[in-house]
C-alpha positions in Angstrom: -2.4 -2.0 -39.2 -0.2 0.4 -37.5 -1.2 1.5 -34.3 0.3 4.3 -32.4 -0.4 6.2 -28.9 -0.2 9.9 -29.1 -0.6 12.4 -26.7 0.5 16.2 -27.2 1.9 17.4 -23.4 -1.8 18.6 -22.5 -5.0 17.3 -23.7 -3.9 13.3 -22.3 -2.9 10.1 -24.6 -5.0 9.2 -27.6 -4.5 5.5 -29.7 -4.1 6.2 -33.4 -4.5 3.6 -36.1 -2.7 5.4 -38.9 0.2 7.2 -40.1 -1.8 9.8 -41.4 -3.6 10.3 -38.5 -0.9 10.7 -36.5 0.9 13.2 -38.9 -3.0 15.4 -38.3 -2.5 15.2 -34.6 1.2 16.2 -35.0 0.5 19.1 -36.8 -2.5 20.2 -34.8 -1.0 20.1 -32.0 -0.3 23.5 -29.9 3.7 22.7 -29.1 4.6 20.1 -31.2 8.0 19.8 -30.0 6.3 18.6 -26.5 4.0 15.9 -28.6 5.2 12.0 -28.1 4.7 9.0 -29.8 4.4 5.2 -28.7 5.1 3.2 -31.9 2.9 -0.4 -31.4 5.8 -3.1 -30.3 8.3 -0.3 -28.5 9.1 0.1 -25.1 9.1 4.0 -25.3 8.1 7.4 -25.5 9.8 8.8 -28.7 9.5 12.8 -29.5 8.0 13.8 -32.7 11.1 14.6 -34.5 12.7 11.2 -33.7 9.1 9.7 -34.9 9.5 11.2 -38.6 13.4 11.0 -39.0 12.7 7.0 -38.9 9.7 7.1 -41.6 11.1 6.1 -45.3 11.4 9.4 -47.2 8.3 10.5 -49.3 6.4 8.3 -46.5 4.6 12.0 -45.6 4.2 13.9 -48.2 4.0 17.4 -47.4 3.0 20.7 -49.3 4.1 23.3 -46.8 6.8 23.5 -44.2 7.3 20.5 -41.4 4.7 22.0 -37.9 8.5 20.9 -36.5 10.7 23.3 -38.5 8.3 25.9 -39.6 9.9 29.2 -39.2 6.3 30.8 -39.0 5.9 28.5 -36.1 8.6 29.5 -34.1 7.8 32.9 -34.3 3.9 32.6 -33.9 3.5 32.8 -29.8 1.1 30.2 -28.5 -1.4 30.6 -25.9 -0.5 27.9 -23.5 -3.2 26.0 -22.1 -4.2 26.2 -17.9 -1.7 23.6 -15.9 -3.2 20.4 -15.2 -4.5 19.0 -12.0 -3.0 16.2 -10.1 -6.0 14.4 -10.6 -5.5 14.6 -14.4 -2.3 13.6 -14.4 -3.3 10.6 -12.6 -5.8 9.9 -15.1 -3.9 10.5 -18.0 -1.0 8.1 -16.7 -3.7 5.3 -15.8 -5.6 5.6 -19.5 -1.5 5.6 -21.0 -0.2 2.2 -18.8 -3.9 0.1 -19.7 -3.6 1.3 -23.6 0.3 0.2 -23.4 -0.8 -3.3 -20.8 -3.4 -4.1 -24.3 -0.4 -3.3 -26.4 2.2 -5.9 -24.9 -1.2 -8.4 -24.4 -2.3 -8.2 -28.0 -2.2 -11.2 -30.1 -1.9 -13.4 -27.0 -4.8 -15.8 -26.8 -6.0 -18.1 -23.6 -4.9 -21.8 -24.4 -5.4 -23.5 -21.0 -4.1 -23.8 -17.6 -1.5 -25.6 -15.7 -1.5 -27.2 -12.4 0.8 -29.6 -11.0 2.8 -30.1 -7.7 6.4 -32.0 -6.8 7.0 -36.0 -7.3 8.9 -37.9 -5.2 12.9 -37.2 -5.3 14.8 -39.8 -7.0 17.2 -40.1 -4.1 13.7 -40.4 -1.9 13.2 -43.8 -2.2 10.5 -45.2 -0.6 11.5 -46.7 2.9 9.8 -48.4 5.8 10.8 -46.2 9.0 9.9 -49.1 11.3 12.5 -51.3 9.6 14.9 -48.2 10.2 14.6 -48.1 13.7 14.7 -51.6 15.0 18.0 -51.4 12.4 19.2 -48.2 14.9 17.5 -50.3 18.1 20.1 -52.9 17.7 22.9 -51.1 16.3 22.2 -48.7 20.2 21.2 -51.6 22.0 18.6 -49.4 23.5 14.7 -48.8 22.0 14.5 -45.1 20.9 11.7 -42.9 22.2 8.3 -42.1 20.4 9.6 -38.5 19.4 12.8 -39.7 18.0 10.7 -42.3 15.7 8.2 -39.8 14.3 11.4 -37.4 13.5 12.8 -40.6 11.7 9.8 -41.3 9.9 9.1 -37.6 8.9 13.0 -37.0 7.9 13.3 -40.3 5.8 9.7 -40.0 4.2 9.2 -36.3 3.8 7.7 -36.4 0.3 4.9 -37.7 1.9 4.6 -34.5 4.5 6.0 -31.9 2.2 4.6 -30.7 -1.3 5.3 -27.3 -3.5 2.1 -27.0 -5.9 1.7 -24.8 -9.3 -0.9 -22.9 -10.8 -0.9 -21.4 -13.9 -2.8 -19.7 -16.8 -1.5 -20.8 -20.3 -1.5 -18.2 -23.3 -0.8 -18.9 -27.0 0.5 -16.6 -29.8 0.9 -18.5 -32.9 3.3 -21.3 -32.5 4.7 -19.5 -29.6 3.1 -20.7 -25.8 3.8 -18.7 -22.3 3.0 -19.4 -19.4 1.3 -16.0 -16.8 -0.8 -15.7 -13.4 1.4 -17.9 -11.3 1.1 -18.9 -8.2 3.1 -21.4 -6.1 2.4 -23.0 -2.6 4.2 -24.6 -0.1 2.2 -26.7 1.8 3.8 -28.5 5.4 2.3 -31.3 6.9 5.0 -32.4 9.2 4.0 -30.6 12.8 7.5 -28.8 13.1 8.0 -25.1 11.6 10.2 -25.8 8.2 12.8 -22.8 8.2 14.0 -23.0 4.5 12.6 -24.6 1.6 14.1 -23.6 -2.1 12.2 -24.5 -4.8 13.2 -24.9 -9.0 10.7 -23.8 -11.6 11.0 -25.9 -15.0 10.5 -25.0 -18.2 9.5 -27.5 -20.8 9.5 -27.3 -24.3 9.2 -30.2 -26.8 9.7 -32.4 -23.8 12.7 -31.1 -22.2 13.4 -29.8 -19.2 15.4 -26.9 -18.0 15.6 -24.6 -15.0 14.1 -21.5 -15.3 14.7 -20.0 -11.9 14.4 -20.5 -8.2 12.5 -19.2 -5.3 12.6 -19.4 -1.2 10.0 -19.9 1.1 11.3 -19.1 4.5 9.2 -19.8 7.8 6.7 -22.5 6.7 4.4 -23.0 9.1 2.7 -26.7 9.5 -1.1 -24.8 10.2 -1.2 -23.4 6.9 -0.8 -23.2 3.5 2.0 -20.5 2.0 1.4 -19.0 -1.0 3.2 -16.6 -3.6 1.9 -14.9 -6.6 5.1 -14.4 -9.2 5.2 -11.5 -12.1 5.6 -11.7 -14.8 5.9 -14.8 -18.0 7.8 -17.9 -19.0 8.0 -19.1 -22.9 7.4 -22.7 -23.0 5.0 -25.3 -23.1 4.1 -26.2 -19.6 6.1 -25.6 -15.8 6.8 -27.5 -13.4 8.3 -27.8 -9.7 10.7 -29.4 -7.9 12.3 -28.8 -4.4 15.5 -28.3 -4.5 16.2 -27.9 -0.5 14.9 -28.1 2.7 16.5 -27.2 6.6 14.3 -27.4 9.6 16.1 -27.5 13.0 12.8 -28.4 14.7 13.5 -32.1 13.6 17.0 -31.9 13.1 16.7 -32.3 8.9 18.2 -31.3 5.7 17.8 -32.0 2.3 19.3 -31.6 -0.9 18.4 -32.7 -4.4 22.4 -32.6 -4.9 23.0 -35.1 -2.8 22.4 -38.7 -2.2 22.7 -38.8 1.3 24.7 -37.4 4.4 26.5 -41.3 4.8 24.5 -42.8 7.5 21.2 -45.3 5.4 20.0 -45.4 8.2 19.3 -42.0 8.9 20.3 -40.4 5.4 18.7 -36.9 5.1 19.8 -36.6 9.6 21.5 -33.3 10.3 22.6 -31.1 14.0 20.6 -27.5 14.0 19.6 -27.5 10.2 23.5 -27.6 9.2 24.4 -30.6 6.8 27.1 -32.9 8.7 
């Protein structure tokens, strides 16, 4: 079934379900040259003249001159209607936006939801911070203070204190899937301010992942979860997250998914003033 949106430039926007009905509306428009048409699955308004010119010959059988080219119409004065109020224009714009939104969603059906969180990266193995502290104390020949021990523990087991989570809706149309209504949150329980974290959004298709996008969080506090709602959608079977990098001056911490360590196996993510060594 054909679908269109039509406006004659004065009476708002209406939905049309056949070419015959559309032609009748064009013919009855006070000023056909001002008429505009939105074809289903297109992304722009076109003039009535442009729409008719796109149709195969014989699509519209006419027994009289086209309303857009008839010389009689060009000479007959048309009484213009009074201009719209600002409210009228606003309501028409809202109606058009809703119709276009429904057109773009046509055919997509809800098929579930997605909820997951980041997992421990391969380059951050589980370590015993007390054993690390003993090695460092032996190398330095003196005991570490409580604050240094705490920071050592957080740096080397940071996935236990920092986590990114994703929630989204999944839709299907035929064999195609997309993910919409995407919310990403960052939870910081280190007790310190995280200056910056970069998150990778991974799109999954047939069991394989690819980087679909990256987002950046700044100033992640430890007393509240930071949320971000994403616009648009992603194609694929599912989405997941990976933390690409983190920086915090507060406890001399720099992490990168691309690095193995900072060449200090006893404190592999230590850095000065939030800058990698």
